[in-house]
C-alpha positions in Angstrom: 0.0 0.0 0.0 1.1 3.5 -0.8 -0.1 6.6 0.9 0.9 9.9 -0.9 0.3 13.4 0.8 0.5 16.5 -1.5 0.3 20.2 -0.5 1.3 23.5 -2.2 2.4 26.9 -0.9 2.2 30.1 -2.8 3.8 33.5 -2.0 1.1 35.9 -3.1 -1.9 34.8 -4.8 -1.0 34.3 -7.6 2.6 34.0 -7.1 5.6 31.7 -7.0 4.9 28.2 -5.9 6.5 25.4 -3.9 5.0 22.0 -3.6 5.3 19.3 -1.0 4.9 15.4 -1.5 5.3 12.8 1.2 5.1 9.1 -0.1 4.8 6.4 2.5 5.3 2.9 1.2 5.8 -0.2 3.5 8.7 0.7 5.7 10.0 3.6 3.7 9.2 7.2 3.3 10.2 9.7 0.5 10.0 13.4 0.9 9.9 15.8 -2.3 10.3 19.6 -1.7 10.0 21.0 -5.5 9.8 24.8 -6.3 7.9 25.3 -9.5 8.9 27.9 -12.1 5.2 29.0 -12.5 3.1 31.8 -11.2 -0.1 30.2 -10.0 -2.9 30.9 -7.5 -3.3 28.6 -4.5 -5.8 26.2 -6.1 -3.9 25.8 -9.3 -0.8 24.9 -7.2 -2.8 22.3 -5.2 -3.7 20.7 -8.5 -0.1 20.7 -9.7 1.1 19.1 -6.2 -1.3 16.1 -7.0 0.0 15.9 -10.7 3.5 15.9 -9.7 3.1 13.2 -7.1 1.2 11.0 -9.4 3.9 11.5 -12.2 6.6 10.6 -9.7 4.9 7.3 -8.6 4.4 6.5 -12.5 8.0 7.0 -13.1 9.0 4.8 -10.2 6.6 2.2 -11.6 4.6 2.0 -8.3 1.4 1.8 -9.9 0.2 -1.8 -9.0 -0.3 -1.3 -5.3 -3.2 -0.1 -3.5 -2.6 3.8 -3.6 -4.3 6.5 -1.5 -3.5 10.2 -2.3 -4.4 12.7 0.2 -4.9 16.5 -0.4 -6.0 19.2 2.0 -7.6 21.0 -0.9 -11.4 20.4 -1.0 -11.5 21.9 -4.4 -9.0 19.4 -5.7 -10.6 16.4 -4.2 -14.2 17.3 -5.0 -13.4 18.2 -8.7 -11.7 14.9 -9.0 -14.5 13.0 -7.5 -17.0 14.8 -9.9 -14.7 14.8 -12.7 -15.6 18.4 -13.3 -14.5 21.9 -12.5 -16.1 25.2 -13.6 -12.8 26.9 -14.2 -11.0 25.9 -17.4 -7.5 25.7 -15.8 -9.0 23.5 -13.0 -10.8 21.3 -15.6 -7.6 20.8 -17.6 -5.9 19.8 -14.2 -8.7 17.4 -13.5 -8.5 15.8 -16.9 -4.8 15.3 -16.5 -5.1 13.8 -13.1 -7.8 11.5 -14.3 -5.7 10.3 -17.2 -2.7 9.8 -14.8 -5.0 7.7 -12.5 -5.7 5.4 -15.2 -2.1 4.0 -14.8 -2.8 2.7 -11.3 -4.5 -0.6 -10.6 -6.4 1.2 -7.5 -6.0 4.7 -6.6 -8.3 7.2 -4.6 -7.8 10.8 -4.0 -9.4 12.0 -0.7 -9.5 15.2 1.2 -7.9 15.3 4.6 -7.7 18.3 7.0 -4.6 20.6 7.0 -3.8 19.3 10.6 -3.3 15.8 9.1 -1.0 17.1 6.3 1.8 18.8 8.1 4.7 16.9 6.5 3.7 17.9 2.8 2.8 21.4 4.2 6.3 21.9 5.6 8.0 20.5 2.4 5.9 22.8 0.3 7.1 25.9 2.4 10.7 24.7 2.2 10.3 24.6 -1.7 8.8 27.9 -1.7 11.7 29.4 0.1 14.0 28.1 -2.7 12.1 30.3 -5.3 
């Protein structure tokens, strides 16, 4: 089983972005702190954090395990669940995430409260400080 936690931090809204990803697999943990070269708003950045996390898992060929992806963005979780977003940028991100999800045997993307996502939050803030 894999658990992946994603979060984003933005300086300004929109502004420079950092994303944080924590991947927990069996007895190992991977932490990614990635500054992005984009100017995004907070919601766009949250979508990008999920996209980067899923791409990382696909690159590692970790797609045949039970996978749970957690985000503290309700907009991201709800848009993916509904497979729809009003905003065109969000919809493009939803489409990309749904396409990436097809690579996995089983994956769910779920909302969690910010208090349960501190590891990814700290990594996102670290990444933002590198911008």
